[in-house]
N, C-alpha and C positions, 0 to 999 in steps of 0.2 A: 569617572573621577573618584578617587579614594578620599573620603571626607575626614576620616578619623585617623589621628596619629596614635601609634601604639605606645609611645613613650614621650612624655613631656620633657623628661630629663635629656633624652637624646637630642631633641630638637633645640633645647637651650644650649647644650654643649656645642653642637655643630653650627649654631648661629642661624639655623633656618627660622626659628621662632624667637623674636626679640623678647626680652623680659617683659612680663605683663604686670601692671600694677595690681595690688591686692585691693579688692573692693568689698570685702566681706566674705564670710565662709560660704562656699557653694558646694552642694552635693550633686554631682553630675558624673557621667560615665567617662567621657574622654575629652580631649582637648584638640582644638582645630588650629592648624598652623596659619600664620599670617598670610603666606602666599596662597593658601587654599581659600582663605576668605576673599582675597582680592580677585582670584581667578573665577570664582563661582558666582553666577548671578543669583542662584538660589542654593541654600544649604539644606533644603529638605531632603530627607531620605524616605520619609513617609509619603507614599505615592498618592494617596487619596486625601481630599479635603480642600479647603480654600483658606486664603489669608484673611486676617482681621486687621487691616492696616490703619484703622482710624477709630475714633470714638463712635460707638453704636454699630460698628461693622460696615461692610461694603455698601449696603443700601440704606444706611442710617436708620435701620429698623430693629436692631438687636436680634436679628434672625439669622441662623445658620442653616445652610442647605445640606449639611452633612447628615448622614444616617448611620445606623448600626450602633447606637449608643448602648452602653451597659445599663440596663434598666434595674436589675436587681443587684444592688451593691452588697458586697460581703460585710460582715459585722465590723471589720476593720476599716471599711470605707473604700473609696477608689484608690488605686495604686499610685504612689508618689513617684514621679520620674525625677524631679529635682526641686530643690528649694534654694533661694538666695536671700541674703539679708538686704533690706532696702534702707534708704535714708528716710528723711522726713518728707511727707507729702501725702496727698489724697488721690491723685490721679492714677488711673489704671494704665498699664503698658499696652503695647500693641504687638502683634505677630505678623511678620511679613518676610518672605523670601528666606525662610528658615532661620530668622533672627527674632529675638525678643528684645524690645526696646523699653527700658524702664527709666522714668524721669523722676528724680528725687533731689533733695537737698542734703548735703553733707557739710556741716560747719557753716561757713559763709560762702559756699559755692553751690550752684545748681549743677547737677550732673546727669547727663544722659549716658546710661550704661547699655551696651549691646552684648547680649548673650546668644549662644547657639540655642535655638528654640527647643530642640529635642533633648539636649543634655545639660543645659545650664552653664556650659563652658564660657568663660569670659573671653570676649573678643576685643573690645576697645571701650574707651570712655571719652567723653567731652565734658569740660567744666567751664563755668563762667561765674564770676563773682556776683553776689546778690546782696542787696540790703532791703530787708522787709521784716517787719514784726507785726503779727496779727493783733489788732487792737482789742479783739474779743477773747483772746486767750487760746484760740485754736492754733494748730501748728503753723510753722512759718515756711513750709515747703510748697512746691508747685501744685496746682490743682488741675492743670490741663494734661491731656493725653498727647503723646507724639502723633504725628501724621506722616505716613510713608507714601512716597510717590516716586515710582521708578527707582533711580539710584540715589534719591535724596530722602532725608527725614527732617521734619520741621518740629521745633519745640517752641513753646510759648510760656515764659516763666511767670512766676507770681507777681513780679514787679514790672512786667511788660517787656522783658527781653525776648525778642523774636529772632530765631536763628535757623539757618538752612545748613545741613551737614551732609557729608557723604556717608552712605550706609556702609561703604567698604572699610573705612578707617576712622570715621568721625571727624575728618578735617572740615573746618568751617568754610563755607562758600560765601555766605553773607550774613549779616546780622544788623539789627537796629533796636533801639529802645523806644518802643511805642509810647510809653508813659512820658518820656521827654519830648519826643517829636510832636505828639498831639496834646500835650498838657493834660494828661489823665489824672484826675484827682483820685486818691486812694479809695477804692470801693471798700465796703465793709470787710470783705474777706480776700482782698487782693484780686488779681486777674484769674478768672475761673472758667471762661468759655473756650473750649477747644476749637482751633481753627480747622479749615477744610481746604482741599484742593479741587478746583474746577477748571478743566482745560489748562490754560497756561497761567492760571491765577491762584494765589493763596488768599482766601477770604478770611478776614480776621475781625472779630468784634473788638473795637477799640474804645469808643465812647469818650472822646476827649472833650475838654471844656475850653472856653475862651482863654487866651494867654493872659488876659487882664485879671483873671480869677485865680489867685494863688493862695487863698486862705485855707485850702485843704479841708474844707467843711462840706461834707456830703449833703447836709441839710439845705444848703443854698446852691448846690452845684447846678450849673446850667450847661446844656450840650452845645457843641460847636460844629455840628454837621458831619461827624466822623463816627457814627454808630458802627458802621461796617466799612472797612477799608480793604480794597483789592490790591494786592501787590503782585508784581511779576514774579512768578515762582522761581525763575532762574537768576534774577538780579536783585530782587528786593525793592525795585522801584515802584512807587505808587502809581496805580493805573486809574483808579477812581475811588471816590468815597460817597456813601449814601446814608441818609437817615440822620435827622437832628435829634438824637436820643443818646442816653447814657448806656453803659454796658451792664450786662447781667452775668449770671453763671450758667446760662443755658447754651449748650453747644448748638450753633446754627446747623441746619441740614439743607440738602438739596432734594427736592421731590418733584415729580412730574404731575402737574395739575392741568387738566383740560388740554393735554397735548403739548405743553411747554414746560421747560425746567424753571423752577422757582426756588430762590433761596428764602428760607424761612428763619428769621432771627428773632427769638423771643427776648427782646431787649428789656431794660429796666422798666420802661413805661408801657410795654405791650408788644404786639406782633408787628414786625417790619417784614414785608414781602417785596421782592424785587427780582428782576432778571439778572442772574449771576454773570451773564456775558458782558454786560456793560453798565449795570446799575440802574437801568431804566425801569419803567413800569412800577414805580414805587407806590406801595400801599401800606396803610397803617391802621391798626385797631388797638385802642387803649385797653390794657388789662393788667392792673396792679393794685394790690392792697394799699390803703391810704397810709398805714403806719410806716414811719421812716425806715425802720430796720427790715422791712419785708424784702424778699428777693424772689426773682423768677429764675428757676434752676432746671426744671425738667424741659426736655426738648419737645418741639411740636410734633404731633402725630397726624398723618393724613389718612383719612378713612373715606372711601367713596368720593374722592375729590374735595372732601371737606377737611378742615383743619381743626384739630383739638389742641387747646391750650389748657394748662392746669397749674394752679399754685395753691399753697396750703395756708396762707396767712389770714385770708379774709374772703376772697371772691370765689374760690373754688375753680370750676371748669367752665369752658365755653366752646361751642362748635361754630366755626365760621365758614362762609362760602367766599370764594374768590372769583370775581367776574370783571367785566370791562370797567365797571364803576368802582372797583376796589373791593375791600373786605366788608362783609355784612354778617350780622349775627343771626344764626339759625336756631340755636338752643343755648340757654344759659342756666347755670346751677342755681339752687335755692339761695336765699340770703343768709340763713343760719347754718352753722356747721352740721347740725343734726340733719338738715334738709339736703345738704350737698352730697352729690353722688360720688364725686372724686376730688380729693385734695392732695395732689401729688406734690411732694416736696422737692428733693433733688433726684429722685429716681424716675426715669422716663418710663411710662407705662408700656406694656407689651401688647401689640395688637395682633389677634388671630382671627381673620374673617371679620365678623361683626362683634367680636368680644374682646374686651380689654382685661388683662390680668395686671393688677397694679397694687402698689403699696400706697395707702392713703393715710394722711395724718401728718402733723407737724413734728410731734415728739413721741417718745416711747409710750406715755400713758394713753394716748388717743390714736395710736397707729394700728392699722389692720391690713391684711391682704384680702383683696376682693376681686370678684369677676363682675364685669359690667357689660350689659348688652347695649349696643348702639342701634338705633332703628330710624328709618325714614318716615315712620308714622308720626303725624303731628300730635302734639300734646299741649293743651292749653294755648298759651300765646306763642309757643315754640313751634317751628316748622319740623323739627326733629325731636326724637325722644330718647331717653336712656332709662335703664333699670338695673339695679343691683341684683345679681343672680345668687351669689353667696358671699359670705364674709367670714373671715377667720381673725378673731381678735388676738393675734399673736404678739402684739406690742413689740414688734421687731421690724424696723424699717428695712426693706429688702430691695435689692436690685436684681436684675436677671437678664436672661436671653431665652429665645425660643429655638428648639432643636428637636427634630424627629418626633413631632407630636407631643412634646412636653415643654413645660416652662422650667428652666433651671434657675432657682432663686437662691440668692445669697443674702442672709440677714446680717445686720451690723454686729450681731452677737457671734458671728462665725458659723452659724448653722447653714449648711448647704442642703437644699431640698430639690428633688426631682418630682415635679407635680404634673399629673396627667392633665392635658388640655380638655377640660370638661366644663361646660357652662352650668350643668345641673348640680354639681357637687365638687368639693375640694378633695382630691385623692392624692395623698403623698405616696409615691411609689417607692422611693428610697431617700435616705438622708444620712448625713454624717456631720459631726461637730468638729470643725477645724480648730476651734479654740481649746478643745479638750483632747484631741487626738495628738499623740506625741510624735515629734520628728525624730526618726531613728538616728539622725546625725548628732543631735545634742540632747535628746530627751525632753526638750521643751515643746510646748504646743506648736502646731504647724503655723498658726498665726496668732497674733494678739489683736484684740479689738480696739477701736471699731473697724469693721470692714465696710467701708463706704464706696469703694471703687467697684464698678460693675464687672462681673467675670467676662473672660474672653475665651472663645473656642476657635482653635485653628488646627487643621490636620489631625483631628481626634484628640488633641491635647487641650485641657482646660486649665486656664491660668487664673489664679485667685490671689488678690493682693490684700493683706491685712495691714496692721499698723507698722509692722517691722519686717515683714517677709513677703516674698512672692512665692507661691507654690504652684508647681506644674503637676497636674493629675492626668491620668489616662482615662478619658471618658469613652473613647472608641478604640478598641483593640486594633493594632496594625494587622 
């Protein structure tokens, strides 16, 4: 199949390609026709690699199986394949079936834009009206990443709009407003936990309150048994709900523990674990700072059948075991910030074997990048132990992914670093500043800060989202 049209003008004149709405300047090579989009299940021409269809990647571990990365970057940095202007929002996009899905806000509408993943050519857009204003002065756009499953893509808006769309043309298959349906009181920063697909279900962190509670005050908010809601992914019908807790900003994950799949949802009050097939085997462990404005945002990590939780406001980290009697504490961080081994804010730590590579600290002054060893050796009153191997006081909160023996870290300052996975020392192999490198299209920086969305790697292409642009870089040559 020929994927690329040689002339957009010819296609428009002949009527093969309908007029496409303008969604911001795009620097890409070619344009794909509407018929070609609908006819192709996948638009990839790059033969090697894997999709990154959801938050944290295929296995919810921010790890790519791709190899052959460029390790020594030229002075100008990695090659730019395309860039596109984004709207308002914090969530990263996802790459699947040769398409890049970007979810942002433009004016009073939330918009999912679908691009060709290799060239940045615009394919289609879907929009929905939204009313939301961040009470703390942060931006008013969506925080969640899209989720691609087969021929569908799901989005979860900042005000609770949940929608299922066709990846071929963006047509809406079903939608509902979870804030209205479940009486969700406005959380501090809106809806921020990306959903996931498991079998025939779309699992969504909702966290509704009793219908009698309409004062919109989080300080006295009470849960109503809808911490996690499972919807039929084809129809949007509710299948079950589980957990009498409120929502957080931590994306729930599915992991295998002791031979069975478990959904781990780090809700506002702590960890909720259950069987994603039917909501049974519910277990809970409380883990939240006492201060009202605290949030749980990093996703749970599973190490040797044990579950790591981390927050940055007060309590730090904890390692839990999951057994027939529920969740039990195996190790707990110190009581003071200086004693705490890990204080992950919104960046999920990266696990490589027995070592964590993580950004620790709440704000710029106290933030560092560190390597932590996890061990089954008892320590004091704890059944497990941890130890910091090295620390870099970079004061730059970072997100990242693991690939080809390296951690690829993106700082909120726009600094992109390739770091060797070494527990003994921190070795930066290559780096480039996206905030100071010029975009050849307009002469402006490739991205504006802050860069809070984690990077995505698919079929050798690295996608980085800043405050106003998404940039596609070539990390693995074709």
